[in-house]
N, C-alpha and C positions, 0 to 999 in steps of 0.2 A: 416558516416565515421567520422572516430575521429581523432585528432592529432597525437596519437600514431600510427594509420595507415601511416599517411604522413613521420614519423621520421623514422619508420621501413623500409618503400620503400626507402628513400634516404640512408639511411645506406646500405642496400642492394644494390643499383645502385652503390655507391662509393666503397664499398668492393669487390662486384662481387662473393660474397661467402656467403653463409648461415650462417655457422659456426662463421666466422669472423664478420658478421654483427651482429648476436647474441648477441655476448661478446660486442660489442661497445654500444647497447642500454639496456644492462642488462636484458636479456629473454633468455630461452632456445629456441634452435634451434626450436623446435615444434611448440612454440608460435609466433616465428617470420613467420615460415611459414602459419599459421594459419591467422595472420594478413594480409600477402600479398593476400591470397586466397580471404580472406572476402574484402579486396580492387576491387581486380578484379571484384568479383562479384558485387559490388556496382556500378563500371564504366561499367560492361557488356563489358570488353576488356581484352585481355590478355597481361599484363604488362611485363613479364619476360620468357624467354625461359630457362628452367632447363634443365641442362646437369649433368653429374656425376662429371665433373671437375670445372665447371664455370657457373655464371649465365649471361645471356646476355639480354639487353633490347631490347624489340619489339619496331619498331616505336612508337606506342602507349605510352611505355614506356617513350621513350626518350621525347615526348612531354609533357608527364604527369609530368616528372621529374623536367621539368623548372617551371611548374606552383606549384608544390609540394614546391621547394626552395623559391619561391617568396611568397608564403603563410606563411611560417613559419618566413620568414624574416620581412613581415609585420606585424605579430602578433608580434615578438619580438620588432619592432619598437614601435608599439602601447603600448605595455606594459610599455616599457620605457618613453614614453612620458606621460603615465598615471601616473607613479611615479614622474615625474617631476612636474608634475601638482598638484599632491598632496604637493610637497615641495614648490609650489609656483615660479617655475622656467620658466614656459611657460604660454602662455595664453595672456590675454589684461588686462588691468587696466585704467578704465576710471576715472579721478580725477577733481573733480571741486574744484575750490579755489576762494578765494576772492582777490579782487584787493588789490595790496601792498605785497603779499607775493613774486612777484618777487623780491622784496628788503630784503626780511627777509630768504633767504637760500633755497629757493624752486629750481631754478635752479640748485644749488650744489647738491640739496638731489637726483633729478629726474638724474643728470649726474652720480651719484655714483651710482643709482640704475640700471641705463641701462648698466654701466659697469659689474655689477655683475650679472646683470640677462639680458642678450642681447636677449633671446627668448620672453620676455615680451614686447609687444606693448602697449606704454604708450600715453594715450590719454588725453591731457589737456584741459579743460574749464573753461574760467574764467567766473562764475558766482555769483549772490548774495546769501546769506544765504539762503534767501526763496527759489530761484531757485534749490539749492542744496539739499535742503530737499525733494523737489517735484522730482527731478532727481533722487534721492537715492530710493524714493518709487517707480518710476516707474521702477527701474533697469536700468537707462540710464548712471549712473556712479558705481561705487563702493565704492567710497571713496570722503568725502567731507572734506575740510579744510575750516573752518570758525569761527566766533566769537560766543561766548556763548551769549545768552542762545539757545540751541537746543531744540526746543519745541514739535517734534515728539517723543512720547513714545516709537514708534518701533526702535530707533536708539540708539546706544551706542556710546560712546564719550570717547577720551584720549587727554590729555592735551598735546600739541608740545611745544606751544610758551606761554609763560606769560612775557606780555612786559610792561614796564614802558613807560609814556608819556614824552616828551621833549617840549621846547618851540622852535618854528622856528620863528625867529625875524628879521627884516632887518638889514643887516650888520652893517647901520650906526645908528640904535636905539641906545639910551644912556644905556638901560639894556644890549645890547651885551657886554658892557665893564666888566660885572660882570662874572665869571666862572660859579655860580650856582644861580639859583632864587628860590624863594618860588611862590605859586600861587598867593598870595595876591598882589606881584609886578605887577600883569598883570592886576589889578583891574580896572584901568583907560583905557586901551588900547581897541581899536578897533580890533576886532576878524574876521578873515575869516575862515568859518566852511562848514561842511556838513549840507544839509537840514536833519532834523529830520527824515523826511519819508524815506530817503535814508539808514543811519546808525542810527538806533534808540538806540541799546545799546551803541555804541560809545557815541552818543551825550549824553545819559541821564547820563553815567558815569561822563563826564566833568561835567556837569551842575551841579550834586550833590556836585562835588568836590568844585566847584566853590562857590557854595550856602553855604557849610560848611565853607568857609573863608570870606562869609558876601558879596558877590557881584555875579550880574547876568551878564555873559558876554555881551557885547555890540557887536552883530552880523551885520558888514555893509554888508557882501557880502558872498554869498554862492556859492558851486561849488561841483560836483559830484566826481572828481579825484583829488587824492593828488596832483599831478604835476602841475595841475591848480591853486590850492591853494597856493602852495609853489611860484609860479610865481606872485600870487597877493602880497604874502608875498613880494617878491624882488621887487614888485613895490610901495611898503610901504603903502598899503591899511590897513593892520592890521598884528596882531599875529597869529598864529597858532598852534594846541597842536597835532603833529603825535605822533604815536608811534616810540618808539626808532628807529627801523630798518629803518625807513626813514631817518636817519642821513647818511646813504649810497647815498643819492640824494643830488648830489654836484651840488648847483645852484647858480651862481653869484649873490650876492646881499643877500642871505639868510645865516645867522649862526644859529646853534644849542645849546643850552643850557640846562644842565639837571635840573630837579625840585624836591624840597625837597618833600619826602612824598607823590609821584607821585600814583594815583591810578594804578592797574594793570589790563592791557585788557589780557584776556585768548582767545588764538585762538587754536582751537581743531581739532584731525580728528574724523570723524563720519562716522559710516558704520551702515549698516541694519542689526540687531540682529540675524534675521532669515536667513541670508545668507552670513554667513562668507567665504571670498574668501582666499585661502591659500595665493595669492598674496598680498592681503590688509596686511597681517600679515608681510610678507616679506620687503613690503614697510615700514612699521612703523618701523620696526627695523632699517633700513637704515636710516630713516629719524631722530630718536633719536640718533643714532651714528653721524651722519654728524652732527646735530645742536649740540651735546656735545663739538666739537671743533669750533663752531661759536661764536665769542664774542658776536655779534648783534643779532644773531638769537633768542636766549631764554634768559631769565633772570638768574642770577647766582644763583637764588633761585629754580628754576625748577628742581625737582627731576627727574631722568633718571628711568623711570618706566620700569619694563618687567613683567607686570601681565597680565594675557591670555586676548583676546580681548572680553570676555563676562562677564568681572567681573563690568565695570563702567556703569552703568544705568543712563539714563536719567528720571529724576523724573515725575512721572504721574500729569498732572494737575487735581486738584481737581474739582469736579463740581459746577461750575457757575463762575470758574475762567477764565476771559477772557484772561488772559495771557499777556495784554498791548498791544501795538501798535505793528505792523508786525516790525522785524528788517530786513533792505534791505540790511546789509553788506553782 
């Protein structure tokens, strides 16, 4: 049984005439008659009663007509869903993200994506960078949003956020009276910060910057979450250097000041090179367009890329390169 048999039978049932049905499906009448006969032989039933004037369906034909219509309708629906999936318009998108992106425009990106692609189920998971790489390898998520470096050579990346650091100070701190600070202004201050084992990339970038200015930060209190660290700042325990988009966290007792020549923290999208999902492509396009309209979401120097997903390669580690401490961001 072929799909043309079903189309020919439906046309004959609806036209009630071999000639008109043949014209409708663009075949000669003899070919239509042969198609219906083949279908009846396949089913081993008589589907139509043939007379000189009209065609009448048998009870078996009436029953089969309903199924034939349903089959073609299901096929048409399936074909359209396949085309939608190829365009990234249906399916599921699992996204891992590092803590803090909820303040960096991620809610706006997801909201816009769901407006444009209502038939895609979005599953968000807050994960460290190390957990995201493992989840991408295992196929548990399709896209990771994490800080560089990405160590897995099977992953490709694209920069979405490039953020400078700012100084978070107690509101009554003498330095709060300045509109902009240099990092060496903080040389004698107590710091609150992440443990290195939790956010090694972030930690090392700050330590290198401070060392280049001639001092090592005196860390008096550690905490894992940014809101906790900002609460410690508000309590006067020390200063903190968050990524700029944390300025959106308005906390009584905390003020933010820009820093001259701040290092840039880069946050990227990562995906498995061998398993590019059209939904990932669609999400990245929405993310770039949304962030382009977001003052705090990305640096003014971040170019808007339109390169294919397979263009950015994660460098392979050389033999014997330990890669440094694992980054827990």
